[in-house]
N, C-alpha and C positions, 0 to 999 in steps of 0.2 A: 422493671418495666415489662409488661406482657408482650408476647410476640406480635399481637394485633396492633400495638402502638409503636412498634419499631419500624424504622425506615428501611425498605428493602433496597439493597445494592446488588446489581448484577456484575459479577466478575467474569470477564470473557477471556478464555485461554485457548488459543489455537495450538494444535499439537500434531506432529507428524514424526513417528518413530522416536518417541520420547520416553521409553520405558524406564530409563535411568533417572528421569526428572519428574515424571507426572505425579507420583505420590508425594515427593518432596514439595512440589509446588502447591498441591492441594493442602497439605499439612501447614505450610507457611501461611497460606491465606486464612485458614481456620484459626491459627494462633493470633493473627492480627485482629480478627473480629471478636475473639474472646476478650479483647481489651476495649471493645467498642460496644458497650451495653445498649446504646441507643439505636444500633443498626442490626438488621438481619441481612443475611447474604444468600445468594444463589450463585453457584459456580457453573458456568456454561462452557464446557470443553467441546470444541469442534475438532474431531479426529479426521484428518484428511486421508483416510484409508491407510492407516499405519500397517506395516507388514511385520512389526515385531509384537511384543506383548502389551503395547500401550492400551489397546481397547480392552483386553482381558483384565488388566489392572483397574481400569476405569469401571468396568462392570462390578468388580468386587467392592470398590469404594462406593459406588452408587447404591448397592444393596444396603450398605450401612448408613448412608447419609442421603436422605431424599432431597437435600438442598443441592446435591451435585447432579447436574443434568448434562447429558452427553449426546452429541449429534455426530454420527459416523456417516461419512459420504461413501458412495459406491465406488469412487475412485478419487485420485488426487485432483481436485479442481483448482488448485492454486491457493496461495496464502491469502490474497486479498478477497477472493470470492468466499472463502470459508469464513473470514472475519465478518463480511457483510451479512452472512446467514446468522452469525452469533449476535450481531447487533439487532437484527430483526426478531430474534427469539428472546431478547432481554425484556423482562417484565418489571424491572426495578425502577425506582424513582430516578436513578442514574445508573450508569454502567462504567466500569473501569476495565480497560483492556491491558493485559499483561502477558508477556511471553512465558512459555513453560520452563525455559531454562534458568529463570530467576536472575538473569542479568539485570533486569529492572527490579528494584527492591520493593517487595510488598510493604515494608515498613513505612513507605511514603504514603500509603493509602490514607491514614488518619489526616495528614496535612492536606491531601487532595480534597477529602470530604470537608475539611474546615473551610477551604477556599470556596468550595461549592456552596456551603451554607452562607457564605458572605455575599453570594449572588452571582458568581461566575458560572456560566453555562458550560464552559470547556476549561479543563485544567490539564495541561500537557507537560510532560517531562522534557527538559532541555538537557541534552547530554553534554555535560561539562568536560568529560573525558571519555575516550573510547578505548576499549581493550582490543584494538585491532593493530595490524602491522601499520607502519608509517604510511606506506603507499595507499592502503585501503582507507585509513582514516582521512588522508588528504583527499582521496577521491570522493568520499562521503561529503566532506565539507564543501568541496568544489561543486558537487551536485546540488546541495542545499542552496548555495549562493547563486548558482545558475538558474534554478527553477524559481527562486524568489525574484531574480532580476527580470526574467522574461514573462512571468505570469501576471495576469491582470488581478489575481487574487492575492491577498496578504498571507503568505505562508511563512510560519516562524522558522528561523534558522536553527539547525541542529536539533529539531524536534523529531523524535521517533514515533513508535506506535503506542508508547506507554501514556495513556490519557484517560481522564474522566470526562464523560459527556452527560449532560442533563437529559431528562425525559423529553424535553422539547426537541432536542436533536434526534433522539431515537425515533420520534414520530416522523420526522422528515426522512430519516434513513429508510423507513418502511416503504417509502414511495420510489426508492432508487431501484432501477432495473438495468444493470450495466454488466456486461460480460468481462470488462477489463477495468474494474473500479480502482481508483487510487484514493483510499479512504482518508489518508492523512491530509491530502489537499482538499478533498470533498468537504470534510468537517470544518477545516479552516475557512473555506470559502463561504460557509453558511452564516458567518458573522456572529452576532451576539457578543457577550462579554467573555473574553478568553484571556487566560493568564498562564504563564509558564513557571515551572519550578525546576531549578537546576539540581543535578545530581551526577554522581560519578557512576558510570556503568561498570558493573562487576564482570569478572571473568566467568566464562562458562565452566562450571565445575565438573560436569559429566555429559557424556554424549558428544556428538559432533554437530556443528552448525548446519542448519538446513537451508542456509542462504549462501550458496556458492556464488562465484563471480557471475555466472550466467544469470542467476536469479536477480542479483543486484542490478545488472544491466537492464533486464526486462522490467524491473520495477522503475528504474530511472526513465526508460522510454515511456512507460505508462504515465509517469508523473508529468513529463514534458508534453506529451500529446494530449493528455486530458485537461491541461490547464493553460495551454498557450497555442495560438495560431502562428507564432513566430517562425517555425520551420517552413510553413507555406508562404509566409511573407518573404522570408529569405530567398526562397526559390524564385518568387516573382521579381524581387529586387535584383538578384544575380542575373536572371534572364534578361532583364531590362538593361543592365550594365553591359552584358556581353553584346546585346543588340546594338547599343549606342557605340561601343567600341568598333564593332564590325562596320557600322555605317560610316564612322570617321575614317577608318582605314580605306574603305571603298572610295569615299570622297577624295581622300588624299591621293589615292592611286589615279583616279580620273583626272584630277588637277595636274598632277605630275606628268601624266601621259599625254593629255590633250593640250594643255596650255604651256607647259615647260619643256616639252619634248624629251622627257626622260625615257631612256630605253631600259625598262626594268627587266631583270633576268626572269627566266621562266617561273621561278619561285616554287618549285615542287615541294621543297622541305617546309617552307612557310605554310603552304596550303595544307600539307599533311598535318602539321602541328595544330593549326586552327581547327581542322576537322576532328582531330582527336580530342581537343579541349571541348569542342561543342558536344561531341558524343558523351564525354565524361560528365559534363554538366547535365545533359539530358538524363543519363542513367541515375545520377544522384538524386535529382529532383523528382523523377518518376518514382524512385524508391520512397521518398518522403510522401508523395501523394498516395502511393500504395499502402503505406502504414495507416493513413486515415481511412481510405476506402476499405481496407481489410477489417478495420474495427466496425465500420458500418455493416459490412457483410456478416461478421460474427454476431453483431447485435440483432440483425434481422432474422437470422436462422436459429438462434438459441433462445427460445422463449420459455423453456422449462426451468432453467437455472440448475444448480447442483442437485444431483439426485441423492436423497437421504436413504442410506441402507438400514440404519437403526437409530432409534432414539431411546434414551433412558431417563426415567423420572419426569417426563413431560406428561401433562394430563391428557387422558383420553387417547393415548398413543400406545400401541403394543409393539414392542421391539421385534424386528424380524428375527434377530438372534434368539430372543426368548421364545418366539413362536416355533422356531426350528427345533428347540430343545424339548418341546412338549411331546 
């Protein structure tokens, strides 16, 4: 089959300081497509301003394979924003997102493509097992359950970032302009026919995880705030409950004082506790409001999106790195 008649698949690989994995990942993807004669591939790597040899290794690979395309950002703009850029750059009939550390098996790509050919617009991996510590694995599963419970969208349980999406989804992602995207939920909320494939996630064989606890918490906050108004509703409900309780206590005090002749003590301790509770509630819920307002502020001031420092193997684009070497 000639290249003109092959179906192009875009493989999206986010990378940050992955010098020990980036070549292995590229070679594993190429090996998979060597067994798929009906498909052609393009590999789009988004380098989130790595400080090791990741971009240098990618430059060498890109010189040898024009199907490898690289986008390097001027600084680290975050995992989700780099992924959104990769989705927007994809030109294939579908795209498959896979992490550079190969914890998600490239060997599942043929089955994903088979499900896509059956008519499913999204094929996502469901993590049957996680190679994390017990506490981290439980925290992940608890988060997936929480966001599924509170979201108005149907978000699949235990689904990670390993997924295939159809060109129809890619067209919709072109319209997204969000400084704090949560792509897992965004793609799930678009609807269409979606199906999950179970798999066991492998151990990271080289390098260190780029997702420490701080990043996991940040991603969880983005997921909750992007797909639910429940935190705001909880603030309103809690405020109403505290108001009703205060009104009942005031009414009881007046009845006891005026009608029953009760001589209440000065109640300094009670008053202090109530004041502290009120202040605590205000601080918590002002913080929740601040999270939403902060996102509106970021969205309004950041109109340019991530700044690209260099591109490799994209048409009509001259890499800044290549230009500097002239």
